[in-house]
N, C-alpha and C positions, 0 to 999 in steps of 0.2 A: 460355528465351532472352530474354524481356523484361527479366528481371533483369540479364542479361549486357549487353544493349544500354544499359540505364540506367547500369551501371557504366562502360561504355566512353564514354558521353556525358559523364559526370562527369569521367572521366579527361581527355578532350579539353578540357573547360571549364577545369579547373585547370591543365593544361599551358600553355595560351595566356594564361590570366589572369596567371600568374606573369610571363611574358615582357612582356605588355602593360603591366603595372602599373609597371614601372621603366624599360623600354627607351625608350619614347616620350619620357619626361621627363628622361632621363639627361643630355641636353645642357644643359637648364636648370639641373639640379643642379650640373653641372661648372662652368658659368659662375659660379655662386654660390660654391661651395666653393674653387675655384681662382682666384678673382678676383684680378687683379694678376700672375698668373704669366706669364712670357714665352712666347709661342707658344701662347696659349690655344686658338686654333682648331685647331691641330695636335694638342693634347692631346685635344680632343673627337673629332677624326677618328680618332686612334689608339685611343681607348677604344671607339669603334664598330667599328673594324676587328677587335677581338678576336673578335667572333662570326663573322667571315668566316674568320679563321685557323682557328678551331675547326671551322667548317663544312668546310674543306678536309680536316681530319684525322678528322672524325667517322666517315666510312665505314670507315676503318681500325680504329677503336675497336670499332664495331659488328661488323665482319667477324671481328675477332680474338677478342672477348670474348663478346658477346651471342649471336652466331650459332653459336658452337661449344661454349661451356662452361657458361653459366648461363641460367636462365629469364629471359625478357625482362622480366617484371614485377618480378623481384627486382633486376635491374640498374637498372631505372627507379627503383625505390624508393630504393636506396642512393645513386644519382646525385643525386637531389633532396634527400636528407637531408644529404649532404655539401655540396651546393650551397647549402643554407640557411645553413650556417655561413659559407661564403665570402661570400654576399651581406650577411649581418649584419656581417661583418668589413669588407667594402668600405665600408659605411655609416659607419665610424669613421675612415677613412683621410683624411689631409690632405696626402699626398705624391702628386703626379701619377703618377710612375713606378710606385710601389707599387700604386696603384689600377688601373693598366692591367694589371699582371701578375696581380693577384688576379682581375680580370674575365676575363682569358684563361683562368685556371684554372677559373673558374666555367663559362664557355662550353664548355670542353673536356668538362665533365660534362653540360651542358644540351643542346648541339646533337645529340649522338648520340640523346638521348631523343626527338627529333622522328621519327627512323626507328623507334625502339622502339614508340612508341604506335601507329604505323601497323601494325607487325608484329603487335602484340597484337590490334588490331582485326581485321585480315584473318584471323588464325588462329582467331577465335572468332565469326565470322558466316558465314552460309550463302551469301549472295548479295552479294559486295562491291560490284558495280556498282550495285545498288539500295540497299543498306543503309549503305555507308560514307559517302556524302555527307550522310546524315541524322545520322550520328554526328559527322563532321568539322565540320559547321556550328556545333556547340556550342563548338568552339575559337574561332571568330570571335566568337561571342556573349561568350565569356569575355574576349577582348581588348577588346571594346567596353565591357563592364561595368567592367573595370579602369580604363579611361579616365574613365568617369563618376565612379567612386569617388574617384580621385585629384583630379579637377577639382571634386568635390563638387557636381556639377551635371549635368543632362541637357541638353546644348546650350543652356543658358540658360533652359530652360523651367521647371524646378523644381529645387530644391536637394536634395542628398543629403549632409548634414553628418555622416555616420557617422565618417569618419576624424578630423574636427575634434573630435567628441565624445569619441572614444577617446584621442586624443593631447593634446588641449588646444591644438593649433595650429589656429587658425581660418581662416587665409588663406595663400595662396601655398605650399601643401603641395608642389607639384611642384618647387620650388627647394630643398627640404629632403631629408634622408635617409629620410624616411618611406616613399616608394615602394619603396626598396630593402629596408627593414625589413618592409614589408607583404609583398613577394614572398618574403622569407625565412620569415616565419611561415606563409604559405600553402604554401611548399615543404615545411615540416615536416609539415603536415597531409596534403599530397599524397603525400609519401614514405611515410607510414604507411598511407594509403589504398591505395597501389600494391601492398602486400603482400596485399591482399584481392582483387586482380584475378584473372581466370581464368588458370590455369596455362598458360604459353606456353613449352614446352621449346625449346631451341636448334634452329633449323631446319637447320643445316649441321653438326651434330655428327659428328665423325670425318672430315670432308672437309678437304682441304688448302686452306690460305688462299692466295688469289691477289690480290696487291695491285693488279694491273692491272684485274681484274674489279671489285674493291671501289671503285676510284676511277672506274670507267666508261671506263678507257683502252682497253678492248677495242673500243670504238666508234670509235676513231681511224680505222679502215679505212673508215668511212662518209665521211670527208672527201675521198676520191677522187671522190665525186660533187660536181660543181661547185655545185649549188644547196644541198646540205646544208652545204658548206663556207661559202658566202655566208651562209646562215642562222646557222651557228655563230659566225662572225666578228662578225656583226651582234648576236647575242645577248650575246656577251662585251662588245662595245663599248658597247651601250646600257646595260649594267649599271653602267658607270662613272658617268655622270650620275645614274643611279637612286639611288646612295648619298647624294647631296645631300639628297634628300627625307627619308629615314629619320632622318638625323642632325640636320638643322637646321630642319625645318619647324615643329616644336613651339615652339622658342624664338622663331622668326620670327613666327608668328601670335600668340604671347603678347605680344610687344612691340608689334605694329602693330594688333592688333584685340581679342583676347579675354582677355588677362591670365591670371589663375590658372585660368580656365575652359578654356584652350586644349586640355588633353587630351580634354575632352568633344567639342570641335569636331574634333579629329583623328579621332575615332571615326566621323565622317561618311564618311571614306575607306573604312572597313571596311563600313559600311552600303552604300555604293556598290558595293563589291566583291561583296557578296552579290547585289545586284540585277543587276549585269551578268553575274555567273556564270550566273544563270538565263537570261540573254538570249543567251548564246553560241550555242546551237543555231540560234536565229532568224537571227542575223547570219551565221553560217558558211554557211548554206544560200543566203543572198541575195548576199553579197559575196565569199565564198570566203576561203581561207587567207591569200593574199598581202595582200589589202586589210585583213583583220583585223589582221595583224601590222603593217602600215604605219600603220594608224590608231592602234594602241597606241603606236608610236614617236612619232608626231606629237602624241599627247596629252601626252607628256613635254615636248616643246617648248612646247606651249600652256600647260601648267601653269607652267613656269619663267618664261615671258614674262609671264604674269599676275602672278606673285609679284614679278618684277623691275621691271616697268613700272607696276604699279598697286598698290603696297604699302599705300597709304592708302585704297583702295577696298574696304571690307569684303566686299561682295557678290562681287567678283571673286576675293578671297582664298579665300572659301568655295568658289567654283566650282573653284579650283585644287585644293583638298583633295578635293572631290567627284569630280574626274577620276581619282582613284586606281582606281576600278573599271574604267575604260577602259584606263588605263595598265597595270594588272596583268593583268586578265583577257584583254584582247584580245591582249596579247603573250605573257605567260608561260603562261597556260592553253592558249591556241591553239597556242603553241609546243610544249607538252607533247603535245598531240594530234598535231601534225605529226611530232614525233620518234617517237611510238608507231607511227604508220603507215608512216613512212619506213624504220625499222630492221627488219631481219629478226627473226622471232620470237625466235630464240635470243640476239639482241643488244639486245632492247628494254630490259631492266633496266639494262644497261651504258650504253645510249644516254641514258636518263633521268638516270643518275648523271653522265654526261659533261655533259649540259645544265646540271645543277645546279652542277657544278664550274666551268663557264664563267661562270655568272651570279652565283649567290649566293656562290660561292667567289672565283675570280680577279677577275671584273669588279667586284663591290662592294668587294672588298679594296682594289684599286687606287683605286677611287672615294673611299673613306674617307680615304686618304692625300692624294689630290688635293684634296679639299674642305678639309682642314686646311691644306695648303700654300697654296691659293688664298685662303682666309680671312685668313691671316697676310700674304700678299703685298699684298692690297688694304686691309690693316689694319682688317678688319671688327670693329666693337664690337657683339657680339651680345647684350650684357647690358642694353642700353637701347633705348628706342623711337627716340631720335634716331640711335643708331648703326645700327639696322636700316634706318631710312628713308633715311639717307645711303648705306648700303652695299648695299641690296637690288638695285639695278640691276646693279652690278658683280658681285655674288655669284651671282645667279640667271640672268642672261642668258647667261653663259658656258656652263653646262651645257645651257641651252636650245639654243644654237647647235650645240653638239656633238651633241645628240640629232637636230637637223635634218639635219646633215651625214650622220649614220649612216642616217637615214631615206631621204635622197636616194640614197646608195650602195645601200641595200637595194632601192629601187624600180628602180634602173637595172640591177642585175645579177641579181636573183632572179626567175627565170621558170620555175618548176617546173610542168610540165604532166603530171607522172607520175601513176600510179594512186594513189600514196600521198596526194596532195592530194585527189583525188576521194574516196578512202576516208575521210579525215578529215572532209570536208564531209558525206559520207553518214552517218558515224557520229553526227554531231550531230542 
């Protein structure tokens, strides 16, 4: 079993290393390679939206293919091997439309593997509640290390010039195609490694496919409960301003504070995520579900106001990045706990799928298009320090105000005193 746990931990590490190596810096790369293109902010938003489109369709792919016909580890392997080819090809493209279509094709392969690695893990461990968190944390470590390697630095404390030594490019790697190619190479290694993972046969072989169940739409009946409907609407709405952070924070902090080391400082957000993940039980018992969710929403407002009003104050920019742990864990993780306890046992899987559909799917999808439209409307020049200092207030304060309005709405109308809330708090 120790060997299997090691394999699963390596699997998680590689899974999220690949994503973290290019995704965080993709905006900086697009600013460079498509410099001078009309509607550049919309191009960046559309490129980031590809993973949300794929996320919407991923449950259908998994439900039709991996759950019914082929072993999960084999589907994972083939997906990453083909994905490696697409990532390398994307690194050669100089046409924005073609780049977006290729990235959509890539994410159509990558996003389903997020569910596959969970399925492989759960099928090969004895006590998921106890063992899975220890395996999953290696994914966060992989994401963090990817940021350090691309930045060639550990938050400015010491240098890691490995990529510079291999490629001969000594500076500003994040604005080149090297992160995409790094992810492509690791995808080949990971794809081959996946064939060695424990055999995980299809879990629903012979069963009829139900698209409503795959997308979590069976959980729509839960919307007849007022508080769950308020929670669902708020979850969808807060995910729209959420997209601004993932798509534009790296090139923002690169311009105003950290330059080529910005991916390393972005990793502070993941470090914060691990810390606050551990603190969730403590806070849930003391302030409860509603206040946890509300604090998570208000953290988004605080972060964007810090970015927008104090772009030249490095300490406050770092604080804005570090708030990621509160933003993500207090709302999304607490929200998952609430959904798990609110839904009847037979609907829990569908309810979690519905929550993901609302947030990472529909909400962030709309958010990525909104941020592109808004950046072009205010004529944001995200490629220079002067451009970001001039445009930071207009760009960041808007999603901050939107998040605040959603938080006020949630505070006014969400008053769930049901057993589900008490159970979620007790479970912590």
